[in-house]
N, C-alpha and C positions, 0 to 999 in steps of 0.2 A: 525425918528424912523421907519416909514413905509418902507423907502428905505433900511434900514439896515436889517429889517426882510425879505423883499422881496429878497434882495441879498443873505441872508443866505438860504432862501428857494430854490433859483435857484441853488446855489452851492451844497446844500445837495441833492436835487432831481436828479441832473445830476450825482452826486457821487454815489447815490444809483442805478441809472441806470447802471453805470459802474460795480458796485458790482454784480448786477443781471446778466449782460452779462458775467462776469468772472466766474460765478457759474458753467456753463456747463463744464468748463475746470477742475474744481475740482471734479465734480461728476463722470465723465467718468472713471478715474483711480479706484475709489471706486467700480463702477459697474463691472469693469474687475476683480478686486480682489474677489468680491462676486461670479462672474462666475467661477473663479478658484476653490473656495471653494465648490461650488455646483457641479462642474464637478468631483472633488475629491470624493465627496459623491457618485456620480453616478458611478464612477469607482469602488468604494468599493462594492456598491450594485451589480453591474453586474459581475465584475471579481472575487471578493472574496466571495460574498454572493450567487452567481449564481441565482440572482433574475431576472425573466423575465423583459424585458425592460419597458412594461407599468406600472408594479408595482414598479419597481426601480424609474422611473420618478415620480410616485405618492409619494413615500417615500421622495425623494429629494425635491419635491415641498412643502411638509409639513414642511421640516426643513430649507428651504432656505429663504433668505431675498428678498424683492422686487428689481427688477422686475422678478427675476429668479423663485420665487415661482409660479407666474402666468404662466410663460413659461413652466415649467416642469409639472405643473398640466394640462395645455392645451395639451401637448404632450400625457400625460397619458390618458386624456379623449378622445382625437382623436383616440388613438389606441384601447382603451377598448370599445368604442361605434362603432368601425369599420367604421368610417367615411371615411377612406382612405385605399387604398390597400397596401401602403408601408410605412415604417418608414420615408423615406425621405419626402413624401408628408405630413405626420402628423407633422413632425419636422418643415418644411417650413411654414405650415399653423399656427402653434403655434408661430413661429417667427413673422409672419405677424400680428397676432392678439394681441400678448402680448408685443412686443418690439417696437411698433410704437412710444411710448412716452419715450423711453430710450435715453440716451445720447451717445450711441454707434455710431461710424462712419461707413461708408460703408465698409471699410476693416475689421472691427470687425465683422460685420454681415456676410460678405463673409466667414470669418474663421469659424464662427459658422455654416453657411449653408453647407460648405464643410465637416464639421464633421458629420452633419446629414445625408450626402449622404452615409457614410461608416459605421456608427455605427450599430452593430447588424448583420453584414454581414459576419463575420468571427469567428474563434475560439477564445478561451480566450487569448492565447498567442499573437495573432494578435491584439486583443482588447487592451491589455496592451501596445503594441507598438503604437497603434493609440492614446491612451490617452497620452502617453509620448510625441509623436510628437505634439499633440494639446497643451500640457503645454509649450513646447518650443516655439511654435508660439505665444501663448498667452503671454508669458513672453516678447517677442519683442513688442507686442502691448501695454503691460503695461508700458514698458520703454518709448515708444514713447508718450504715453498719459501723463506720468509724465513729460517728457521734454516739451511737449506742454503746460501742466499746468504751469510749472515754467516760461516759456517764455511769455505766454499770460495773465495769471491771473493778474499779477502785472500791465501789460500794460493797460488792460481794466479798472482796478480800478483807475489808475493814469489818464487815458484819460477821465474818467467820471468827475473827479474833475476839470481837466484842461479845459474841454469843458464848464463846469459851470462858471469857471473864465473868459473864453473867451466871453461867452454870456453876462456876467455881464459887462465886459469892453466895449463891443459893445453897450449895452443899456445905459451905463453911459456916 
């Protein structure tokens, strides 16, 4: 009886480990979709509402989901408290402070960082084009994240249970 319980615990614990490892592949596409939604709100605030960027970021931060609420609130705070001399510096510092625990990969962060370099440096028509270009690039990242999720999520879950079975065979 103890062997059966121990065997089940080994298989279940390794299976749960596989599920935990696969979780990062399902969270990244959700974060990218939330980013798209937040950026659409930012576009509305800046382009159509003619709201200054610090206040637009604050408004978006109040309406967004994690981790984007913290990010936009940090950008707003950095700009309003004049901690930095440029929008790019405030944007990058907010990325560093609030996105360290996100599941975004290096390419996603580079896309967001490149957007921060050019936001607020042109007229409204160019801002519209900038947002449109950002959405196009973000769409490619979302598709890649979804493909990666499809490929790896199932593999990690299966590998967790198979690893538990292999350990059990070795021990028995």
